[in-house]
ChimeraX commands (.cxc) that place a marker at each C-alpha (Angstrom):
marker #1 position 0.00,0.00,0.00 radius 0.5
marker #1 position 1.21,3.47,-0.85 radius 0.5
marker #1 position 0.56,6.32,1.58 radius 0.5
marker #1 position -1.33,8.98,-0.35 radius 0.5
marker #1 position -1.74,12.63,0.60 radius 0.5
marker #1 position 1.46,13.02,2.60 radius 0.5
marker #1 position 1.28,16.80,2.25 radius 0.5
marker #1 position -2.32,17.26,3.38 radius 0.5
marker #1 position -2.87,20.25,5.63 radius 0.5
marker #1 position -4.65,19.74,8.97 radius 0.5
marker #1 position -7.88,21.31,7.68 radius 0.5
marker #1 position -7.78,19.01,4.64 radius 0.5
marker #1 position -7.47,16.00,6.96 radius 0.5
marker #1 position -10.52,17.22,8.88 radius 0.5
marker #1 position -12.47,17.52,5.62 radius 0.5
marker #1 position -11.34,14.05,4.58 radius 0.5
marker #1 position -12.44,12.66,7.95 radius 0.5
marker #1 position -15.84,14.32,7.46 radius 0.5
marker #1 position -16.10,12.84,3.97 radius 0.5
marker #1 position -15.33,9.37,5.30 radius 0.5
marker #1 position -18.27,9.75,7.73 radius 0.5
marker #1 position -20.71,10.71,4.96 radius 0.5
marker #1 position -23.52,8.14,4.48 radius 0.5
marker #1 position -22.52,7.71,0.83 radius 0.5
marker #1 position -18.89,6.84,1.59 radius 0.5
marker #1 position -19.55,3.11,2.17 radius 0.5
marker #1 position -21.29,3.01,-1.21 radius 0.5
marker #1 position -18.20,4.50,-2.86 radius 0.5
marker #1 position -16.11,1.84,-1.09 radius 0.5
marker #1 position -18.50,-0.88,-2.27 radius 0.5
marker #1 position -18.22,0.36,-5.86 radius 0.5
marker #1 position -14.40,0.32,-5.65 radius 0.5
marker #1 position -14.54,-3.26,-4.35 radius 0.5
marker #1 position -16.81,-4.17,-7.25 radius 0.5
marker #1 position -14.37,-2.65,-9.71 radius 0.5
marker #1 position -11.57,-4.73,-8.18 radius 0.5
marker #1 position -13.68,-7.89,-8.35 radius 0.5
marker #1 position -14.62,-7.27,-11.98 radius 0.5
marker #1 position -11.00,-6.69,-12.99 radius 0.5
marker #1 position -9.92,-9.88,-11.18 radius 0.5
marker #1 position -12.72,-11.83,-12.85 radius 0.5
marker #1 position -11.62,-10.53,-16.24 radius 0.5
marker #1 position -8.13,-11.92,-15.63 radius 0.5
marker #1 position -9.55,-15.30,-14.65 radius 0.5
marker #1 position -11.72,-15.41,-17.77 radius 0.5
marker #1 position -8.79,-15.13,-20.18 radius 0.5
marker #1 position -8.99,-18.28,-22.29 radius 0.5
marker #1 position -5.80,-20.39,-22.17 radius 0.5
marker #1 position -6.65,-21.70,-25.67 radius 0.5
marker #1 position -6.39,-18.16,-27.09 radius 0.5
marker #1 position -3.34,-17.70,-29.32 radius 0.5
marker #1 position -2.46,-14.46,-27.47 radius 0.5
marker #1 position -3.12,-15.94,-24.03 radius 0.5
marker #1 position 0.09,-14.81,-22.35 radius 0.5
marker #1 position -0.21,-11.22,-23.53 radius 0.5
marker #1 position -3.92,-10.99,-22.70 radius 0.5
marker #1 position -3.37,-12.54,-19.28 radius 0.5
marker #1 position -0.50,-10.17,-18.49 radius 0.5
marker #1 position -2.63,-7.20,-19.51 radius 0.5
marker #1 position -5.66,-8.34,-17.50 radius 0.5
marker #1 position -3.53,-9.09,-14.43 radius 0.5
marker #1 position -1.80,-5.73,-14.68 radius 0.5
marker #1 position -5.17,-3.98,-14.81 radius 0.5
marker #1 position -6.50,-5.97,-11.84 radius 0.5
marker #1 position -3.34,-5.34,-9.85 radius 0.5
marker #1 position -3.50,-1.60,-10.56 radius 0.5
marker #1 position -7.18,-1.46,-9.53 radius 0.5
marker #1 position -6.49,-3.29,-6.28 radius 0.5
marker #1 position -3.41,-1.21,-5.50 radius 0.5
marker #1 position -5.20,2.07,-6.16 radius 0.5
marker #1 position -8.30,1.18,-4.14 radius 0.5
marker #1 position -6.28,-0.22,-1.27 radius 0.5
marker #1 position -3.98,2.82,-1.15 radius 0.5
marker #1 position -6.83,5.31,-1.46 radius 0.5
marker #1 position -9.07,3.89,1.26 radius 0.5
marker #1 position -6.26,3.01,3.67 radius 0.5
marker #1 position -4.88,6.53,3.26 radius 0.5
marker #1 position -8.34,8.02,3.90 radius 0.5
marker #1 position -8.61,5.99,7.10 radius 0.5
marker #1 position -5.11,6.95,8.25 radius 0.5
marker #1 position -5.57,10.66,7.55 radius 0.5
marker #1 position -8.99,10.71,9.20 radius 0.5
marker #1 position -7.46,9.17,12.31 radius 0.5
marker #1 position -4.54,11.57,12.26 radius 0.5
marker #1 position -6.89,14.52,11.77 radius 0.5
marker #1 position -8.95,13.40,14.75 radius 0.5
marker #1 position -5.81,13.12,16.88 radius 0.5
marker #1 position -4.68,16.60,15.82 radius 0.5
marker #1 position -8.11,18.02,16.74 radius 0.5
marker #1 position -7.90,16.41,20.19 radius 0.5
marker #1 position -4.46,17.94,20.80 radius 0.5
marker #1 position -5.70,21.32,19.60 radius 0.5
marker #1 position -8.77,21.09,21.86 radius 0.5
marker #1 position -6.58,20.20,24.85 radius 0.5
marker #1 position -4.25,23.12,24.13 radius 0.5
marker #1 position -7.23,25.49,23.92 radius 0.5
marker #1 position -8.56,24.18,27.24 radius 0.5
marker #1 position -5.17,24.69,28.89 radius 0.5
marker #1 position -4.90,28.25,27.58 radius 0.5
marker #1 position -8.42,29.16,28.65 radius 0.5
marker #1 position -7.73,28.29,32.31 radius 0.5
marker link #1:1,2 radius 0.2
marker link #1:2,3 radius 0.2
marker link #1:3,4 radius 0.2
marker link #1:4,5 radius 0.2
marker link #1:5,6 radius 0.2
marker link #1:6,7 radius 0.2
marker link #1:7,8 radius 0.2
marker link #1:8,9 radius 0.2
marker link #1:9,10 radius 0.2
marker link #1:10,11 radius 0.2
marker link #1:11,12 radius 0.2
marker link #1:12,13 radius 0.2
marker link #1:13,14 radius 0.2
marker link #1:14,15 radius 0.2
marker link #1:15,16 radius 0.2
marker link #1:16,17 radius 0.2
marker link #1:17,18 radius 0.2
marker link #1:18,19 radius 0.2
marker link #1:19,20 radius 0.2
marker link #1:20,21 radius 0.2
marker link #1:21,22 radius 0.2
marker link #1:22,23 radius 0.2
marker link #1:23,24 radius 0.2
marker link #1:24,25 radius 0.2
marker link #1:25,26 radius 0.2
marker link #1:26,27 radius 0.2
marker link #1:27,28 radius 0.2
marker link #1:28,29 radius 0.2
marker link #1:29,30 radius 0.2
marker link #1:30,31 radius 0.2
marker link #1:31,32 radius 0.2
marker link #1:32,33 radius 0.2
marker link #1:33,34 radius 0.2
marker link #1:34,35 radius 0.2
marker link #1:35,36 radius 0.2
marker link #1:36,37 radius 0.2
marker link #1:37,38 radius 0.2
marker link #1:38,39 radius 0.2
marker link #1:39,40 radius 0.2
marker link #1:40,41 radius 0.2
marker link #1:41,42 radius 0.2
marker link #1:42,43 radius 0.2
marker link #1:43,44 radius 0.2
marker link #1:44,45 radius 0.2
marker link #1:45,46 radius 0.2
marker link #1:46,47 radius 0.2
marker link #1:47,48 radius 0.2
marker link #1:48,49 radius 0.2
marker link #1:49,50 radius 0.2
marker link #1:50,51 radius 0.2
marker link #1:51,52 radius 0.2
marker link #1:52,53 radius 0.2
marker link #1:53,54 radius 0.2
marker link #1:54,55 radius 0.2
marker link #1:55,56 radius 0.2
marker link #1:56,57 radius 0.2
marker link #1:57,58 radius 0.2
marker link #1:58,59 radius 0.2
marker link #1:59,60 radius 0.2
marker link #1:60,61 radius 0.2
marker link #1:61,62 radius 0.2
marker link #1:62,63 radius 0.2
marker link #1:63,64 radius 0.2
marker link #1:64,65 radius 0.2
marker link #1:65,66 radius 0.2
marker link #1:66,67 radius 0.2
marker link #1:67,68 radius 0.2
marker link #1:68,69 radius 0.2
marker link #1:69,70 radius 0.2
marker link #1:70,71 radius 0.2
marker link #1:71,72 radius 0.2
marker link #1:72,73 radius 0.2
marker link #1:73,74 radius 0.2
marker link #1:74,75 radius 0.2
marker link #1:75,76 radius 0.2
marker link #1:76,77 radius 0.2
marker link #1:77,78 radius 0.2
marker link #1:78,79 radius 0.2
marker link #1:79,80 radius 0.2
marker link #1:80,81 radius 0.2
marker link #1:81,82 radius 0.2
marker link #1:82,83 radius 0.2
marker link #1:83,84 radius 0.2
marker link #1:84,85 radius 0.2
marker link #1:85,86 radius 0.2
marker link #1:86,87 radius 0.2
marker link #1:87,88 radius 0.2
marker link #1:88,89 radius 0.2
marker link #1:89,90 radius 0.2
marker link #1:90,91 radius 0.2
marker link #1:91,92 radius 0.2
marker link #1:92,93 radius 0.2
marker link #1:93,94 radius 0.2
marker link #1:94,95 radius 0.2
marker link #1:95,96 radius 0.2
marker link #1:96,97 radius 0.2
marker link #1:97,98 radius 0.2
marker link #1:98,99 radius 0.2
marker link #1:99,100 radius 0.2
marker link #1:100,101 radius 0.2
view
């Protein structure tokens, strides 16, 4: 998995965390999973009797691998940033409480 969004600002992480809590976010995740499943199925369906089997299989596997890598990196990065954004908000809230006393 590749870590995406390494240069996100704290407010961008908060927005990303809010997006991940949106009711439609699980549907987006489900659609990404479906895309991965379809690309994997396409690789499995390559006919070994085809004269260009090796080339077609390589192409289909490369596509499936790219889909899985992208989806995995994107959603894992969203989760990581959302968690980091929440932690940053907690620290900021604690600092504000300390300064207000």
